[in-house]
NUBA-548851 format. One record per atom (N, C-alpha, C): residue number from 0; atom name; x, y, z. Coordinates in pm, whole numbers. Example, Ala and Ser with C-alpha at 12.3 -4.5 7.8 and 13.67 -1.06 7.14 Angstrom:
! NUBA-548851
   i at   east  north     up
   0  N   1319   -569    780
   0 CA   1230   -450    780
   0  C   1320   -330    780
   1  N   1285   -225    708
   1 CA   1367   -106    714
   1  C   1290      3    787
END
This chain:
! NUBA-548851
   i at   east  north     up
   0  N  -2427  -1572    -61
   0 CA  -2411  -1434    -16
   0  C  -2539  -1357    -43
   1  N  -2570  -1264     47
   1 CA  -2695  -1188     36
   1  C  -2679  -1073    -63
   2  N  -2728  -1095   -185
   2 CA  -2722   -991   -288
   2  C  -2834  -1015   -389
   3  N  -2906   -910   -422
   3 CA  -3013   -921   -518
   3  C  -2958   -914   -661
   4  N  -3033   -972   -753
   4 CA  -2987   -977   -892
   4  C  -2970   -838   -951
   5  N  -3059   -745   -913
   5 CA  -3047   -608   -965
   5  C  -2921   -540   -911
   6  N  -2888   -566   -785
   6 CA  -2765   -512   -726
   6  C  -2643   -566   -799
   7  N  -2645   -695   -827
   7 CA  -2532   -759   -894
   7  C  -2510   -701  -1033
   8  N  -2617   -684  -1107
   8 CA  -2605   -628  -1242
   8  C  -2555   -483  -1235
   9  N  -2603   -410  -1136
   9 CA  -2565   -269  -1122
   9  C  -2418   -254  -1090
  10  N  -2369   -331   -993
  10 CA  -2229   -316   -953
  10  C  -2136   -365  -1065
  11  N  -2177   -467  -1138
  11 CA  -2097   -513  -1252
  11  C  -2089   -405  -1360
  12  N  -2199   -334  -1379
  12 CA  -2202   -227  -1478
  12  C  -2110   -112  -1437
  13  N  -2115    -73  -1308
  13 CA  -2028     34  -1259
  13  C  -1881     -4  -1275
  14  N  -1850   -131  -1246
  14 CA  -1712   -176  -1256
  14  C  -1666   -178  -1402
  15  N  -1750   -227  -1489
  15 CA  -1715   -234  -1630
  15  C  -1689    -96  -1686
  16  N  -1766      4  -1640
  16 CA  -1750    141  -1690
  16  C  -1651    220  -1605
  17  N  -1582    152  -1514
  17 CA  -1481    211  -1423
  17  C  -1533    336  -1352
  18  N  -1653    325  -1299
  18 CA  -1712    433  -1218
  18  C  -1679    404  -1072
  19  N  -1562    451  -1027
  19 CA  -1509    412   -897
  19  C  -1603    444   -781
  20  N  -1651    569   -772
  20 CA  -1733    609   -658
  20  C  -1864    530   -653
  21  N  -1926    509   -767
  21 CA  -2051    434   -771
  21  C  -2027    286   -740
  22  N  -1915    233   -790
  22 CA  -1880     94   -762
  22  C  -1858     75   -612
  23  N  -1783    166   -550
  23 CA  -1754    157   -407
  23  C  -1881    171   -324
  24  N  -1969    262   -363
  24 CA  -2096    280   -291
  24  C  -2177    151   -295
  25  N  -2183     86   -410
  25 CA  -2256    -40   -422
  25  C  -2188   -151   -342
  26  N  -2055   -152   -345
  26 CA  -1979   -254   -273
  26  C  -2002   -241   -122
  27  N  -2005   -119    -73
  27 CA  -2028    -96     70
  27  C  -2170   -139    108
  28  N  -2267   -111     24
  28 CA  -2405   -153     51
  28  C  -2415   -305     61
  29  N  -2342   -375    -25
  29 CA  -2341   -521    -22
  29  C  -2268   -571    102
  30  N  -2159   -504    139
  30 CA  -2085   -542    260
  30  C  -2175   -530    383
  31  N  -2253   -424    392
  31 CA  -2340   -402    508
  31  C  -2438   -517    528
  32  N  -2474   -582    420
  32 CA  -2570   -691    429
  32  C  -2502   -827    450
  33  N  -2369   -826    449
  33 CA  -2296   -953    456
  33  C  -2185   -952    562
  34  N  -2203   -873    667
  34 CA  -2100   -865    771
  34  C  -2082   -997    846
  35  N  -2181  -1084    841
  35 CA  -2170  -1214    907
  35  C  -2116  -1321    812
  36  N  -2085  -1282    692
  36 CA  -2037  -1377    591
  36  C  -1923  -1313    511
  37  N  -1821  -1269    583
  37 CA  -1717  -1188    521
  37  C  -1632  -1264    421
  38  N  -1602  -1390    446
  38 CA  -1516  -1463    354
  38  C  -1579  -1473    214
  39  N  -1711  -1493    209
  39 CA  -1778  -1496     79
  39  C  -1775  -1358     14
  40  N  -1783  -1253     98
  40 CA  -1774  -1117     44
  40  C  -1635  -1093    -13
  41  N  -1529  -1140     55
  41 CA  -1394  -1123      5
  41  C  -1378  -1192   -131
  42  N  -1435  -1311   -142
  42 CA  -1431  -1382   -270
  42  C  -1506  -1304   -378
  43  N  -1617  -1242   -339
  43 CA  -1696  -1162   -431
  43  C  -1614  -1045   -483
  44  N  -1549   -972   -392
  44 CA  -1462   -862   -432
  44  C  -1344   -913   -514
  45  N  -1298  -1033   -478
  45 CA  -1184  -1091   -548
  45  C  -1211  -1116   -695
  46  N  -1336  -1144   -731
  46 CA  -1369  -1165   -872
  46  C  -1346  -1037   -952
  47  N  -1372   -922   -891
  47 CA  -1348   -795   -958
  47  C  -1197   -769   -971
  48  N  -1122   -807   -867
  48 CA   -977   -792   -872
  48  C   -918   -876   -985
  49  N   -967   -997  -1000
  49 CA   -919  -1084  -1108
  49  C   -950  -1025  -1245
  50  N  -1064   -957  -1255
  50 CA  -1106   -901  -1384
  50  C  -1026   -776  -1421
  51  N  -1003   -688  -1324
  51 CA   -928   -564  -1351
  51  C   -856   -524  -1223
  52  N   -740   -582  -1203
  52 CA   -664   -561  -1079
  52  C   -627   -414  -1060
  53  N   -587   -350  -1167
  53 CA   -546   -209  -1159
  53  C   -657   -121  -1104
  54  N   -775   -132  -1160
  54 CA   -888    -49  -1118
  54  C   -936    -89   -979
  55  N   -950   -218   -953
  55 CA  -1004   -266   -826
  55  C   -916   -228   -708
  56  N   -784   -223   -728
  56 CA   -693   -191   -619
  56  C   -651    -44   -619
  57  N   -595      3   -730
  57 CA   -544    140   -734
  57  C   -654    245   -721
  58  N   -766    223   -786
  58 CA   -871    325   -789
  58  C   -976    308   -680
  59  N   -987    187   -625
  59 CA  -1101    161   -536
  59  C  -1065    120   -393
  60  N   -953     50   -374
  60 CA   -932    -14   -243
  60  C   -914     87   -129
  61  N   -846    197   -155
  61 CA   -822    295    -48
  61  C   -954    351      6
  62  N  -1039    399    -81
  62 CA  -1166    456    -37
  62  C  -1259    348     17
  63  N  -1260    232    -48
  63 CA  -1345    123      1
  63  C  -1304     83    142
  64  N  -1174     64    166
  64 CA  -1127     23    298
  64  C  -1158    129    402
  65  N  -1146    256    365
  65 CA  -1178    365    457
  65  C  -1325    358    498
  66  N  -1413    338    404
  66 CA  -1557    329    434
  66  C  -1590    199    507
  67  N  -1521     91    473
  67 CA  -1546    -38    537
  67  C  -1508    -34    685
  68  N  -1412     54    721
  68 CA  -1368     63    860
  68  C  -1479    113    952
  69  N  -1584    172    895
  69 CA  -1698    217    974
  69  C  -1801    107    995
  70  N  -1780     -6    926
  70 CA  -1878   -114    927
  70  C  -1826   -239    997
  71  N  -1701   -275    971
  71 CA  -1645   -396   1030
  71  C  -1533   -362   1127
  72  N  -1495   -457   1211
  72 CA  -1395   -434   1315
  72  C  -1255   -420   1257
  73  N  -1163   -373   1340
  73 CA  -1023   -361   1297
  73  C   -968   -498   1260
  74  N   -997   -600   1341
  74 CA   -949   -735   1311
  74  C  -1002   -785   1178
  75  N  -1128   -752   1149
  75 CA  -1186   -794   1021
  75  C  -1121   -718    905
  76  N  -1089   -591    927
  76 CA  -1019   -514    823
  76  C   -885   -577    790
  77  N   -810   -612    894
  77 CA   -678   -671    875
  77  C   -689   -809    811
  78  N   -792   -883    850
  78 CA   -816  -1013    789
  78  C   -849   -998    641
  79  N   -924   -892    609
  79 CA   -956   -864    468
  79  C   -829   -835    389
  80  N   -742   -749    442
  80 CA   -615   -720    376
  80  C   -537   -848    349
  81  N   -526   -930    453
  81 CA   -448  -1053    444
  81  C   -507  -1148    340
  82  N   -638  -1168    347
  82 CA   -702  -1262    256
  82  C   -691  -1217    111
  83  N   -723  -1090     86
  83 CA   -723  -1040    -51
  83  C   -583  -1038   -111
  84  N   -486   -986    -35
  84 CA   -351   -973    -90
  84  C   -279  -1107   -101
  85  N   -286  -1188      4
  85 CA   -211  -1314      0
  85  C   -277  -1420    -87
  86  N   -408  -1416   -101
  86 CA   -477  -1519   -178
  86  C   -512  -1477   -320
  87  N   -527  -1347   -343
  87 CA   -577  -1302   -472
  87  C   -480  -1212   -550
  88  N   -378  -1162   -483
  88 CA   -292  -1063   -547
  88  C   -148  -1110   -560
  89  N    -82  -1136   -449
  89 CA     60  -1169   -453
  89  C     84  -1306   -513
  90  N    197  -1318   -582
  90 CA    235  -1445   -642
  90  C    376  -1481   -595
  91  N    414  -1606   -613
  91 CA    549  -1647   -578
  91  C    575  -1640   -430
  92  N    690  -1587   -393
  92 CA    733  -1586   -254
  92  C    688  -1462   -177
  93  N    631  -1365   -244
  93 CA    590  -1242   -175
  93  C    467  -1266    -90
  94  N    473  -1223     37
  94 CA    362  -1239    131
  94  C    343  -1111    213
  95  N    218  -1082    245
  95 CA    188   -968    330
  95  C    232   -998    473
  96  N    308   -907    531
  96 CA    354   -921    670
  96  C    260   -848    765
  97  N    227   -725    731
  97 CA    135   -647    814
  97  C     78   -533    731
  98  N    -36   -480    775
  98 CA   -101   -368    706
  98  C   -158   -273    810
  99  N   -168   -146    774
  99 CA   -214    -48    871
  99  C   -239     86    804
 100  N   -321    168    870
 100 CA   -334    308    832
 100  C   -211    379    886
 101  N   -157    473    810
 101 CA    -41    542    862
 101  C     21    640    764
 102  N    142    681    795
 102 CA    217    772    709
 102  C    351    708    674
 103  N    394    734    551
 103 CA    525    689    505
 103  C    595    815    456
 104  N    701    851    525
 104 CA    758    984    502
 104  C    907    979    472
 105  N    945   1076    387
 105 CA   1086   1110    366
 105  C   1089   1261    344
 106  N   1204   1325    353
 106 CA   1207   1469    334
 106  C   1139   1513    206
 107  N   1051   1610    216
 107 CA    981   1673    104
 107  C    867   1590     46
 108  N    838   1475    106
 108 CA    726   1394     56
 108  C    670   1307    168
 109  N    537   1295    174
 109 CA    472   1211    275
 109  C    346   1148    217
 110  N    337   1017    230
 110 CA    217    944    190
 110  C    131    921    313
 111  N      5    958    303
 111 CA    -92    932    410
 111  C   -198    839    353
 112  N   -211    722    413
 112 CA   -309    627    360
 112  C   -292    489    420
 113  N   -316    389    338
 113 CA   -304    251    381
 113  C   -167    197    339
 114  N    -96    141    435
 114 CA     41     94    412
 114  C     42    -59    423
 115  N    112   -122    331
 115 CA    121   -268    329
 115  C    268   -308    324
 116  N    311   -389    420
 116 CA    449   -437    422
 116  C    453   -583    381
 117  N    535   -613    281
 117 CA    558   -753    243
 117  C    703   -787    278
 118  N    742   -909    250
 118 CA    879   -949    277
 118  C    978   -889    178
 119  N    928   -816     75
 119 CA   1017   -757    -24
 119  C   1006   -606    -39
 120  N    899   -544     12
 120 CA    879   -400    -13
 120  C    765   -346     73
 121  N    754   -214     77
 121 CA    637   -144    127
 121  C    553   -105      5
 122  N    421   -114     19
 122 CA    330    -62    -81
 122  C    235     34    -11
 123  N    181    128    -86
 123 CA     88    222    -25
 123  C    -18    271   -122
 124  N   -129    310    -66
 124 CA   -236    371   -144
 124  C   -296    482    -60
 125  N   -317    597   -121
 125 CA   -368    711    -47
 125  C   -329    841   -114
 126  N   -295    940    -34
 126 CA   -261   1072    -86
 126  C   -114   1103    -58
 127  N    -41   1136   -163
 127 CA    100   1174   -150
 127  C    111   1325   -154
 128  N    167   1382    -49
 128 CA    190   1526    -44
 128  C    338   1552    -64
 129  N    370   1633   -163
 129 CA    508   1669   -191
 129  C    528   1818   -168
 130  N    642   1853   -116
 130 CA    673   1993    -94
 130  C    675   2067   -227
 131  N    596   2173   -236
 131 CA    592   2253   -357
 131  C    501   2201   -464
 132  N    414   2101   -428
 132 CA    321   2050   -527
 132  C    187   2023   -463
 133  N     85   2003   -544
 133 CA    -49   1977   -495
 133  C    -62   1830   -460
 134  N   -115   1794   -339
 134 CA   -130   1653   -304
 134  C   -216   1580   -404
 135  N   -183   1453   -426
 135 CA   -262   1372   -519
 135  C   -226   1226   -504
 136  N   -296   1142   -578
 136 CA   -274    999   -566
 136  C   -157    951   -650
 137  N   -109   1032   -743
 137 CA     13    997   -815
 137  C     -9    899   -928
 138  N     86    891  -1022
 138 CA     74    799  -1135
 138  C     90    654  -1091
 139  N     21    564  -1157
 139 CA     31    422  -1124
 139  C    171    371  -1153
 140  N    215    278  -1068
 140 CA    343    208  -1083
 140  C    464    299  -1068
 141  N    444    423  -1026
 141 CA    558    512  -1007
 141  C    606    502   -864
 142  N    734    484   -845
 142 CA    788    477   -710
 142  C    781    614   -648
 143  N    701    626   -543
 143 CA    683    756   -479
 143  C    815    807   -422
 144  N    901    715   -383
 144 CA   1029    757   -326
 144  C   1113    833   -425
 145  N   1088    812   -554
 145 CA   1172    874   -654
 145  C   1127   1011   -697
 146  N   1019   1061   -636
 146 CA    963   1186   -684
 146  C   1021   1309   -614
 147  N   1062   1292   -489
 147 CA   1109   1409   -416
 147  C   1230   1373   -332
 148  N   1334   1321   -394
 148 CA   1447   1272   -315
 148  C   1578   1343   -345
 149  N   1577   1436   -432
 149 CA   1703   1500   -466
 149  C   1680   1633   -533
 150  N   1787   1700   -562
 150 CA   1778   1824   -638
 150  C   1723   1794   -777
 151  N   1671   1893   -842
 151 CA   1607   1873   -973
 151  C   1701   1808  -1073
 152  N   1829   1840  -1068
 152 CA   1926   1787  -1165
 152  C   1942   1636  -1155
 153  N   1922   1582  -1033
 153 CA   1942   1438  -1013
 153  C   1813   1359  -1006
 154  N   1700   1430  -1001
 154 CA   1573   1364   -972
 154  C   1539   1253  -1071
 155  N   1546   1281  -1199
 155 CA   1508   1181  -1299
 155  C   1599   1059  -1294
 156  N   1728   1081  -1277
 156 CA   1822    970  -1275
 156  C   1793    879  -1156
 157  N   1764    937  -1041
 157 CA   1738    858   -922
 157  C   1604    785   -934
 158  N   1504    857   -983
 158 CA   1372    796  -1000
 158  C   1380    677  -1095
 159  N   1450    693  -1206
 159 CA   1462    585  -1303
 159  C   1539    467  -1246
 160  N   1639    497  -1163
 160 CA   1717    390  -1101
 160  C   1631    312  -1001
 161  N   1544    380   -930
 161 CA   1453    312   -837
 161  C   1357    220   -913
 162  N   1300    273  -1017
 162 CA   1208    194  -1098
 162  C   1280     71  -1155
 163  N   1401     92  -1208
 163 CA   1477    -17  -1267
 163  C   1515   -119  -1161
 164  N   1558    -71  -1045
 164 CA   1600   -161   -938
 164  C   1487   -250   -888
 165  N   1370   -191   -864
 165 CA   1258   -271   -817
 165  C   1198   -352   -931
 166  N   1211   -301  -1054
 166 CA   1160   -374  -1169
 166  C   1234   -505  -1193
 167  N   1357   -514  -1142
 167 CA   1433   -638  -1154
 167  C   1377   -746  -1063
 168  N   1307   -704   -959
 168 CA   1251   -800   -864
 168  C   1104   -830   -891
 169  N   1034   -736   -954
 169 CA    890   -751   -972
 169  C    853   -734  -1119
 170  N    754   -812  -1162
 170 CA    702   -797  -1297
 170  C    625   -666  -1308
 171  N    598   -624  -1430
 171 CA    519   -502  -1450
 171  C    382   -516  -1386
 172  N    327   -636  -1391
 172 CA    196   -660  -1331
 172  C    201   -639  -1180
 173  N    305   -692  -1116
 173 CA    316   -678   -971
 173  C    352   -536   -931
 174  N    415   -461  -1020
 174 CA    445   -321   -992
 174  C    322   -233  -1008
 175  N    214   -289  -1064
 175 CA     92   -210  -1081
 175  C     -2   -225   -962
 176  N     39   -304   -862
 176 CA    -42   -319   -742
 176  C    -26   -195   -656
 177  N   -131   -120   -639
 177 CA   -130      7   -567
 177  C    -38    108   -636
 178  N    -45    229   -588
 178 CA     22    338   -660
 178  C    165    364   -615
 179  N    201    324   -493
 179 CA    331    361   -439
 179  C    408    240   -390
 180  N    537    239   -420
 180 CA    624    128   -384
 180  C    751    186   -321
 181  N    793    127   -209
 181 CA    911    176   -140
 181  C   1005     59   -112
 182  N   1133     74   -139
 182 CA   1228    -36   -122
 182  C   1261    -63     25
 183  N   1293   -188     55
 183 CA   1338   -224    190
 183  C   1464   -310    187
 184  N   1498   -366     71
 184 CA   1611   -459     62
 184  C   1741   -388     99
 185  N   1822   -455    182
 185 CA   1950   -401    232
 185  C   1930   -275    315
 186  N   1823   -273    392
 186 CA   1798   -157    480
 186  C   1906   -147    588
 187  N   1938    -24    626
 187 CA   2033     -1    735
 187  C   1988    122    813
 188  N   2062    156    918
 188 CA   2022    266   1008
 188  C   1878    246   1057
 189  N   1846    123   1094
 189 CA   1711     90   1139
 189  C   1694    136   1284
 190  N   1604    229   1306
 190 CA   1583    285   1440
 190  C   1434    279   1474
 191  N   1401    202   1576
 191 CA   1262    189   1618
 191  C   1238    277   1740
 192  N   1136    362   1731
 192 CA   1097    448   1842
 192  C    959    404   1892
 193  N    904    478   1986
 193 CA    776    442   2046
 193  C    662    441   1945
 194  N    661    538   1855
 194 CA    546    550   1764
 194  C    582    542   1616
 195  N    709    519   1584
 195 CA    747    508   1442
 195  C    878    432   1430
 196  N    913    401   1306
 196 CA   1042    337   1279
 196  C   1102    403   1155
 197  N   1231    421   1155
 197 CA   1299    482   1040
 197  C   1408    387    991
 198  N   1442    402    863
 198 CA   1547    320    806
 198  C   1600    390    680
 199  N   1710    338    629
 199 CA   1771    394    509
 199  C   1803    283    410
 200  N   1807    320    282
 200 CA   1857    230    178
 200  C   1952    310     91
 201  N   2045    239     30
 201 CA   2143    305    -57
 201  C   2111    273   -203
 202  N   2109    374   -285
 202 CA   2075    358   -426
 202  C   2192    395   -514
 203  N   2219    310   -612
 203 CA   2318    345   -714
 203  C   2245    389   -840
 204  N   2290    499   -900
 204 CA   2227    547  -1022
 204  C   2332    610  -1113
 205  N   2294    623  -1238
 205 CA   2386    676  -1339
 205  C   2355    823  -1367
 206  N   2462    903  -1370
 206 CA   2449   1044  -1406
 206  C   2575   1086  -1481
 207  N   2554   1133  -1604
 207 CA   2665   1174  -1689
 207  C   2769   1063  -1701
 208  N   2718    940  -1724
 208 CA   2802    822  -1745
 208  C   2887    785  -1624
 209  N   2847    833  -1508
 209 CA   2916    799  -1385
 209  C   2818    734  -1287
 210  N   2866    633  -1213
 210 CA   2783    567  -1112
 210  C   2790    647   -983
 211  N   2675    689   -936
 211 CA   2668    766   -812
 211  C   2582    692   -711
 212  N   2593    733   -587
 212 CA   2515    672   -480
 212  C   2433    777   -407
 213  N   2316    737   -362
 213 CA   2229    825   -287
 213  C   2168    745   -173
 214  N   2176    798    -54
 214 CA   2112    735     62
 214  C   1972    794     78
 215  N   1872    707     81
 215 CA   1733    749     97
 215  C   1688    715    238
 216  N   1633    812    308
 216 CA   1587    793    445
 216  C   1434    788    449
 217  N   1380    688    518
 217 CA   1235    670    527
 217  C   1191    664    672
 218  N   1067    702    697
 218 CA   1008    693    830
 218  C    864    646    817
 219  N    827    547    898
 219 CA    694    486    891
 219  C    625    501   1026
 220  N    501    551   1023
 220 CA    428    575   1147
 220  C    285    521   1137
 221  N    251    416   1211
 221 CA    114    366   1211
 221  C     18    465   1277
 222  N   -107    464   1231
 222 CA   -211    550   1289
 222  C   -330    464   1331
 223  N   -415    522   1415
 223 CA   -534    452   1461
 223  C   -632    429   1349
 224  N   -695    312   1348
 224 CA   -803    285   1255
 224  C   -931    349   1309
 225  N  -1028    367   1222
 225 CA  -1157    425   1260
 225  C  -1221    343   1371
 226  N  -1255    410   1482
 226 CA  -1326    343   1591
 226  C  -1239    260   1683
 227  N  -1110    258   1659
 227 CA  -1020    178   1743
 227  C   -988    253   1872
 228  N   -999    186   1986
 228 CA   -970    253   2113
 228  C   -819    266   2132
 229  N   -781    361   2215
 229 CA   -640    398   2230
 229  C   -553    284   2278
 230  N   -597    211   2381
 230 CA   -514    104   2437
 230  C   -493     -8   2336
 231  N   -598    -41   2260
 231 CA   -585   -145   2158
 231  C   -487   -101   2050
 232  N   -494     27   2013
 232 CA   -404     78   1910
 232  C   -260     76   1958
 233  N   -235    114   2082
 233 CA    -99    115   2134
 233  C    -38    -25   2129
 234  N   -117   -125   2167
 234 CA    -69   -263   2161
 234  C    -45   -308   2017
 235  N   -138   -272   1928
 235 CA   -125   -312   1789
 235  C     -7   -240   1724
 236  N     11   -111   1757
 236 CA    124    -35   1702
 236  C    257   -100   1739
 237  N    267   -145   1862
 237 CA    390   -212   1907
 237  C    416   -337   1824
 238  N    311   -413   1796
 238 CA    324   -534   1714
 238  C    365   -498   1571
 239  N    303   -393   1516
 239 CA    336   -350   1380
 239  C    482   -310   1370
 240  N    528   -227   1462
 240 CA    666   -179   1459
 240  C    765   -294   1476
 241  N    730   -392   1560
 241 CA    817   -509   1577
 241  C    825   -589   1448
 242  N    713   -603   1378
 242 CA    712   -677   1251
 242  C    792   -603   1145
 243  N    780   -470   1143
 243 CA    857   -392   1046
 243  C   1006   -406   1073
 244  N   1044   -392   1200
 244 CA   1185   -403   1237
 244  C   1241   -540   1198
 245  N   1166   -646   1230
 245 CA   1211   -781   1198
 245  C   1227   -801   1048
 246  N   1131   -748    971
 246 CA   1136   -763    825
 246  C   1253   -685    766
 247  N   1278   -565    817
 247 CA   1389   -485    767
 247  C   1523   -553    797
 248  N   1535   -613    916
 248 CA   1657   -684    950
 248  C   1678   -805    860
 249  N   1571   -877    833
 249 CA   1580   -992    743
 249  C   1615   -950    601
 250  N   1573   -829    562
 250 CA   1599   -782    425
 250  C   1748   -764    398
 251  N   1826   -756    503
 251 CA   1970   -736    486
 251  C   2038   -860    429
 252  N   1969   -975    437
 252 CA   2027  -1099    386
 252  C   1954  -1155    266
 253  N   1859  -1073    211
 253 CA   1782  -1118     93
 253  C   1872  -1120    -30
END
């Protein structure tokens, strides 16, 4: 791979000191010199993921991918997502199904950023905007769905139930991949439209020693990648929505 020794020492130093913006700037500079050798670049980035997965993904991947979209093609971006997540991140039976820029929305909360669908869940990284609060990237490993889904009296109980429910399926390490996690298992009310798809899941939670249920409604909308032409995006969006629909239907028998 095309990288000078001084560049290598510099980027390692930025990573060690968790200087996200400087690390990403160096990473992009290295990417620009290696666009014809992307697989080796993915392996190079993968070494940082192995060293500190939390920082490399939660703190860096969203901005890095956004900047990388100005350098490499949409197909290369998607190939990067697939290679990094399926080869360097996910373990066991979990596999990336599709990835895209987009929005993940429910009443009073919307995530805008990079969305990743696996056979077990949605993951996201980006900016979460909540009604009545300042947008931000949110705490690590916190289920974004649990932050704005009910009245204040029920919020903590529901949030804790979401964390507990997904925690039964994923280790703490796997729950630290990206900042936001959304359930898909036993999805129902699956409705696919031209530009988005919506679905619901039912949650059981404890309140005042009683088991209660809450239906959570979600909506997912893919967006155009940087530099992607309209016709290509329309075709790709159709493929994304079909994959989401198929995965949600399969989740009913997981």
